C-alpha positions in Angstrom: -168.2 64.0 -115.4 -164.8 64.8 -116.7 -164.6 67.5 -114.9 -165.3 65.9 -111.7 -162.2 63.1 -113.6 -159.8 65.9 -114.0 -160.8 67.4 -109.7 -160.1 63.5 -108.6 -156.8 63.5 -110.5 -155.2 66.3 -109.7 -156.4 66.0 -106.0 -154.6 62.7 -106.0 -151.9 64.8 -107.5 -151.6 66.5 -105.5 -151.6 63.8 -102.8 -149.1 61.8 -103.5 -146.4 65.4 -103.9 -147.5 66.2 -100.5 -146.6 62.9 -98.8 -143.7 62.5 -101.7 -142.0 66.0 -99.6 -143.2 64.7 -96.1 -140.9 61.6 -96.6 -137.6 63.3 -97.8 -138.1 65.3 -94.8 -138.2 62.8 -92.9 -135.3 61.0 -94.1 -133.4 64.1 -93.9 -134.1 64.5 -89.9 -133.1 60.9 -89.5 -129.7 61.1 -92.0 -129.1 64.6 -89.8 -128.9 62.4 -86.6 -127.5 59.4 -88.0 -124.2 62.0 -89.8 -123.9 63.5 -86.4 -123.8 60.4 -84.2 -121.4 58.5 -86.2 -120.1 60.6 -89.2 -120.4 61.0 -93.1 -117.6 57.6 -93.1 -119.3 54.9 -91.0 -123.5 55.8 -91.6 -125.6 53.4 -93.4 -128.4 53.8 -95.8 -130.2 51.6 -94.8 -129.7 52.6 -91.1 -131.0 56.6 -92.2 -134.2 55.0 -93.6 -135.1 52.5 -91.3 -134.6 55.1 -88.3 -137.4 57.6 -90.8 -139.2 54.6 -90.9 -138.7 54.2 -94.6 -137.3 51.7 -96.9 -134.2 51.4 -99.0 -136.8 52.0 -101.4 -138.0 55.3 -100.1 -134.3 57.0 -99.6 -133.0 56.1 -103.3 -136.8 57.6 -104.1 -135.6 61.0 -102.8 -131.9 60.9 -103.1 -129.3 58.9 -105.4 -126.6 57.9 -102.3 -125.1 59.6 -99.2 -123.3 62.2 -100.7 -127.0 63.0 -102.1 -128.4 63.6 -98.8 -125.2 64.6 -97.0 -125.6 67.8 -99.6 -129.0 68.1 -99.5 -128.8 68.4 -95.4 -126.4 71.7 -95.6 -128.9 73.4 -98.5 -131.6 72.7 -96.1 -130.1 74.7 -93.5 -128.7 77.2 -95.8 -132.5 78.3 -97.3 -133.6 78.1 -93.7 -131.1 80.6 -92.4 -132.0 83.1 -95.2 -135.2 82.9 -94.6 -135.0 83.8 -91.3 -131.5 86.0 -90.8 -132.3 88.1 -94.3 -135.2 89.9 -93.4 -134.0 90.7 -90.1 -131.0 91.8 -91.0 -132.1 94.9 -93.7 -134.2 95.6 -91.9 -131.8 97.6 -88.9 -130.2 101.0 -90.3 -126.7 100.3 -87.8 -123.4 97.7 -88.9 -123.4 97.5 -84.5 -127.4 96.1 -84.6 -126.5 93.7 -87.3 -123.6 92.6 -85.6 -125.8 92.3 -82.4 -128.7 90.3 -83.9 -126.2 87.9 -86.1 -124.2 87.6 -82.9 -127.3 86.2 -81.3 -128.3 84.7 -84.2 -125.3 82.6 -84.4 -125.2 82.0 -80.2 -128.7 80.7 -80.6 -127.7 78.2 -82.7 -124.4 77.2 -81.8 -126.7 75.0 -79.4 -127.5 72.6 -81.7 -124.9 70.5 -81.3 -126.0 67.9 -84.1 -125.6 71.2 -86.6 -122.6 71.9 -85.0 -120.5 68.1 -85.6 -122.6 68.2 -89.2 -120.4 71.6 -90.1 -117.6 69.9 -88.2 -118.3 66.4 -90.7 -118.7 68.4 -93.8 -115.1 69.6 -93.6 -113.8 66.8 -92.3 -114.9 65.1 -95.3 -114.4 67.9 -97.4 -110.3 67.5 -96.6 -110.7 63.3 -96.9 -112.0 63.6 -100.6 -110.0 65.8 -102.4 -112.3 64.6 -105.5 -115.1 66.3 -104.7 -113.9 69.3 -103.2 -115.4 71.0 -107.0 -118.9 69.9 -105.3 -118.0 70.5 -102.3 -116.7 74.2 -103.2 -119.8 75.3 -104.7 -122.1 74.2 -102.2 -120.4 76.0 -99.6 -119.8 79.3 -101.5 -123.2 79.5 -101.6 -123.5 79.1 -98.0 -120.7 81.6 -97.6 -120.3 81.1 -93.9 -120.8 77.7 -92.8 -124.4 78.5 -93.8 -124.8 80.7 -90.7 -124.5 83.6 -92.5 -125.9 83.2 -96.1 -124.5 86.9 -97.8 -122.5 88.9 -96.3 -123.3 92.5 -98.4 -126.2 91.8 -96.4 -124.9 92.3 -93.1 -122.1 94.8 -95.1 -123.2 96.4 -97.8 -120.6 98.2 -98.9 -118.5 95.0 -98.9 -120.7 94.6 -103.1 -118.0 97.0 -103.9 -115.2 94.5 -103.1 -114.1 91.4 -105.7 -115.8 88.0 -104.4 -112.0 86.6 -104.0 -111.6 88.8 -101.3 -115.3 88.2 -100.1 -114.5 84.8 -99.6 -111.1 85.6 -98.0 -113.3 87.6 -94.9 -115.9 84.6 -94.9 -113.2 82.1 -93.8 -111.7 84.8 -91.4 -115.2 85.0 -89.5 -115.6 81.1 -90.2 -113.0 79.5 -88.3 -113.4 82.3 -85.4 -117.5 81.2 -85.5 -116.6 77.4 -85.7 -114.3 77.4 -83.2 -115.6 79.7 -80.7 -118.9 77.2 -80.7 -116.7 73.5 -81.3 -114.8 74.5 -77.7 -117.8 74.8 -76.0 -118.4 71.8 -77.1 -115.7 70.4 -75.8 -115.3 72.1 -72.1 -118.7 73.5 -71.3 -118.3 73.7 -67.5 -114.7 75.6 -68.7 -117.0 78.2 -71.8 -120.5 78.4 -70.6 -123.2 80.0 -73.1 -123.0 83.3 -71.4 -119.2 83.5 -72.5 -119.6 81.9 -75.8 -122.4 85.2 -76.7 -119.3 87.9 -74.9 -116.5 86.8 -77.3 -118.3 85.3 -80.2 -120.1 88.8 -80.6 -116.9 90.6 -80.1 -115.0 88.6 -82.9 -117.3 89.6 -85.0 -117.2 93.5 -84.2 -113.3 93.0 -84.6 -113.5 91.0 -87.5 -116.4 93.2 -89.3 -114.5 96.6 -88.5 -111.0 95.1 -89.5 -112.8 93.8 -93.3 -111.7 96.9 -95.6 -108.1 98.0 -94.7 -105.6 97.2 -95.7 -103.5 93.6 -95.5 -100.7 94.2 -93.6 -97.4 93.1 -96.2 -96.2 88.5 -96.5 -93.0 88.9 -93.9 -89.9 87.1 -95.8 -89.6 83.5 -94.6 -92.7 83.1 -93.6 -96.1 80.8 -94.6 
């Protein structure tokens, strides 16, 4: 009897954990939709919970506040991208093939309007909330290039010899290029279709990566 009771207890605990994980995923899915539609500052916890078919209590069982679920979205993106992209990049022997694979992956991500809007919302929130910047900066550093390039050292092993500040500078440069291209396509899809996006994204990647490690030009007097 005792072994049966222990087994039943373990099964009940496992079932509860699975339900909790499912509830968390459903709330995250709902939060993505609400944040991308309304922006972080206008989103409401009650609406996020209701859209997921949950109560406010269920929300607070999984997240401390609206900011907590906002950050969890990007942590989830990072984990997914690392799992999907890392093994692919690691198996390719040449820089050219890695750039092609990375460009193709980013082009697929750029079709996700919800995710692109969330990326923009993340940065706007960081700008508007300077007191939160330390936590945001720590998360962004982990994400590297907005979660789309989890670790540049996987793409360019030679970057592992560079200091962290130089790696961050390289990452932010690529990030700006890719974000600009993706947003331009959503802003004017008739003039800038997906084929053109793929072409320019890979072109920018090649130029940026080929320039990494080269000596940067000296700053001209009087220029910012």
